[in-house]
C-alpha positions as CSV (number, residue, x, y, z in Angstrom):
1,M,0.2,0.2,0.1
2,K,2.7,2.3,0.6
3,F,4.2,1.8,-2.7
4,F,0.8,2.4,-4.3
5,S,0.5,6.0,-2.2
6,L,4.2,7.0,-3.3
7,A,3.4,6.0,-7.1
8,A,0.4,7.9,-6.7
9,I,2.2,11.3,-5.4
10,L,5.1,10.5,-8.4
11,L,2.6,10.2,-11.4
12,S,1.0,13.6,-10.3
13,F,4.4,15.1,-10.1
14,S,4.9,14.1,-14.0
15,T,1.3,15.5,-15.0
16,V,1.3,19.0,-12.8
17,A,2.8,20.6,-15.7
18,A,2.4,18.9,-18.8
19,S,2.9,21.8,-21.1
20,A,5.9,23.1,-19.7
21,N,9.3,21.6,-20.0
22,A,12.8,23.0,-18.9
23,L,14.6,20.2,-21.0
24,H,14.7,22.4,-23.8
25,L,16.2,25.8,-22.4
26,N,18.7,23.3,-20.6
27,P,20.2,21.0,-23.2
28,Q,23.3,20.3,-20.9
29,Q,21.3,18.5,-18.4
30,P,20.5,15.1,-19.2
31,G,16.6,14.8,-19.2
32,S,16.3,11.2,-18.3
33,E,17.8,12.3,-14.6
34,A,15.8,13.1,-11.7
35,N,18.3,15.3,-10.4
36,M,20.1,18.4,-12.1
37,Q,23.6,17.7,-13.0
38,T,26.3,20.5,-11.9
39,F,29.2,21.6,-14.0
40,G,32.2,22.6,-11.4
41,K,32.3,25.7,-9.4
42,T,31.2,29.4,-10.4
43,S,31.1,32.9,-9.0
44,I,28.9,33.7,-6.0
45,P,26.1,35.8,-6.6
46,I,26.7,39.3,-5.1
47,G,23.6,39.6,-3.0
48,Y,24.5,35.9,-1.3
49,I,27.7,37.9,0.0
50,G,26.0,40.5,1.6
51,Y,23.5,38.1,3.1
52,C,26.4,36.0,4.6
53,T,27.5,39.1,6.0
54,R,24.2,39.4,8.3
55,Y,23.7,36.0,9.0
56,Q,27.1,34.5,9.4
57,E,25.5,31.9,11.0
58,R,23.4,30.6,8.4
59,C,26.1,30.5,5.9
60,S,28.5,28.7,8.3
61,V,26.7,25.3,8.7
62,R,28.3,22.6,6.6
63,E,26.6,19.0,6.1
64,Q,27.3,16.0,4.5
65,P,25.0,16.0,1.2
66,K,21.8,14.1,1.9
67,K,19.0,13.7,-0.3
68,V,15.4,14.2,1.6
69,K,13.4,10.7,1.6
70,L,10.3,12.0,-0.4
71,T,7.4,10.7,1.7
72,R,3.9,11.7,1.9
73,K,4.9,13.8,4.9
74,A,7.9,15.7,3.6
75,W,5.7,16.4,0.2
76,Q,3.0,17.9,2.5
77,K,5.4,20.2,4.3
78,L,7.3,21.2,0.9
79,T,3.6,22.5,-0.8
80,S,2.8,23.7,2.5
81,V,5.9,25.6,2.8
82,N,5.9,27.2,-1.1
83,W,1.8,28.2,-0.6
84,E,2.1,29.8,3.0
85,V,5.4,31.3,2.0
86,N,4.0,32.8,-1.5
87,S,0.8,34.0,0.1
88,K,1.9,35.9,2.8
89,I,4.9,37.6,1.2
90,E,3.7,40.3,-1.4
91,P,6.3,40.2,-4.4
92,V,8.4,43.7,-4.6
93,T,11.9,44.5,-5.7
94,D,14.4,45.5,-3.5
95,M,14.7,48.9,-5.0
96,D,11.2,49.4,-4.2
97,N,11.5,48.0,-0.7
98,F,14.9,49.0,0.5
99,G,16.1,51.3,-2.1
100,I,18.9,49.3,-3.2
101,E,19.5,46.5,-5.4
102,E,20.1,42.7,-4.4
103,L,19.6,43.0,-0.6
104,W,19.0,39.1,0.3
105,T,17.1,38.9,3.4
106,Y,14.3,37.2,5.0
107,P,10.9,39.2,4.4
108,M,8.3,40.3,6.8
109,S,5.7,40.9,4.5
110,K,7.2,42.0,1.0
111,G,10.0,41.0,-0.6
112,D,11.6,39.4,-4.1
113,C,12.2,36.2,-5.5
114,E,15.4,35.3,-3.4
115,D,13.9,36.6,-0.1
116,Y,10.9,33.9,-0.9
117,A,13.6,31.3,-1.7
118,L,15.6,32.1,1.7
119,L,12.5,32.3,4.0
120,K,11.3,28.7,2.5
121,R,14.8,27.2,3.1
122,K,14.8,28.1,6.8
123,T,11.2,27.3,7.5
124,L,12.1,23.7,5.8
125,Q,15.6,23.4,7.7
126,E,13.1,24.4,10.9
127,Q,10.8,21.7,9.8
128,G,13.9,18.6,9.8
129,F,14.7,19.3,6.2
130,P,18.6,18.9,6.1
131,L,20.3,22.4,4.7
132,S,22.5,20.4,2.2
133,S,19.2,19.6,0.5
134,L,18.0,23.2,0.3
135,L,19.6,25.0,-2.4
136,V,19.0,28.4,-3.6
137,T,19.1,28.4,-7.4
138,V,19.8,31.4,-9.8
139,V,17.6,30.8,-13.1
140,Y,16.2,32.7,-15.8
141,D,12.3,32.9,-15.5
142,A,10.2,31.9,-18.4
143,N,10.3,35.6,-19.5
144,G,14.1,35.6,-19.6
145,G,14.3,37.6,-16.4
146,G,17.1,37.1,-13.7
147,H,15.2,35.1,-10.9
148,A,15.9,32.6,-7.9
149,V,14.0,29.7,-6.6
150,L,14.7,27.1,-4.1
151,T,15.6,23.5,-5.0
152,V,14.8,20.6,-3.0
153,V,17.3,17.7,-3.6
154,T,15.4,14.1,-3.0
155,D,15.6,10.6,-3.4
156,K,12.9,11.2,-6.2
157,G,14.2,14.2,-7.9
158,D,15.0,18.0,-7.8
159,F,11.9,19.8,-7.3
160,I,11.6,23.5,-7.6
161,L,9.5,26.2,-5.0
162,D,9.2,29.1,-6.9
163,N,7.4,32.3,-5.7
164,Q,5.9,32.8,-9.4
165,E,4.3,29.3,-9.2
166,A,1.7,28.0,-6.7
167,K,2.9,24.3,-7.2
168,V,5.9,22.4,-6.4
169,L,7.3,21.2,-9.5
170,R,9.8,18.6,-10.8
171,W,13.1,20.5,-12.0
172,Q,12.3,19.5,-15.5
173,D,8.9,20.8,-15.4
174,A,9.6,24.2,-14.4
175,E,10.4,26.3,-17.6
176,L,13.1,28.0,-16.4
177,T,16.7,28.4,-17.5
178,Y,18.8,27.2,-14.8
179,L,22.5,28.6,-14.2
180,K,23.7,28.1,-11.0
181,R,23.0,26.9,-7.0
182,Q,24.6,26.4,-3.9
183,A,26.7,23.1,-3.6
184,A,25.2,20.7,-1.4
185,D,28.4,20.5,0.8
186,N,29.1,23.9,1.3
187,P,26.3,26.9,1.0
188,N,29.2,29.3,0.5
189,V,30.3,27.5,-3.1
190,W,28.2,27.6,-6.2
191,E,28.1,25.6,-8.9
192,K,27.2,25.6,-12.5
193,L,24.0,24.2,-13.8
């Protein structure tokens, strides 16, 4: 029965965004793989450097890379946190919110894409997810604009939590061009996607 329930959940993942497909935007990624492949170190986003100056304790945590075991309970947490953060934070640019570009922080009531990703990451870690499976990811959105999302690395594949999308999607189903993300074993190292 447990296998059937998990199979039903996974089937729903594959049908969530039938029209969207990130593979044409990311030809370097092996489409048959459940988890994205990384291609070595790259530059750290400038906003992340400022974030680490303000939240040193959040940037000093290092873990052995672990994938989340995607159970029904874990899936419910992912979808719940995605929905709660998306619905309680008003989207606004850093320039409109703070008068400067690229201020990565935890939003109270307003924030931009990386603020959503950071809050989701913090909330999921507080709910027991290993930090090494919660990776802030820099992408281009469907309109070609710079954007940030949270990638959750699981034993069933990588899933994307995005403030522009109500549903949690498999990485292949999110209409995104993946650029780089945090390394699982060190949040201060970023890797090319």
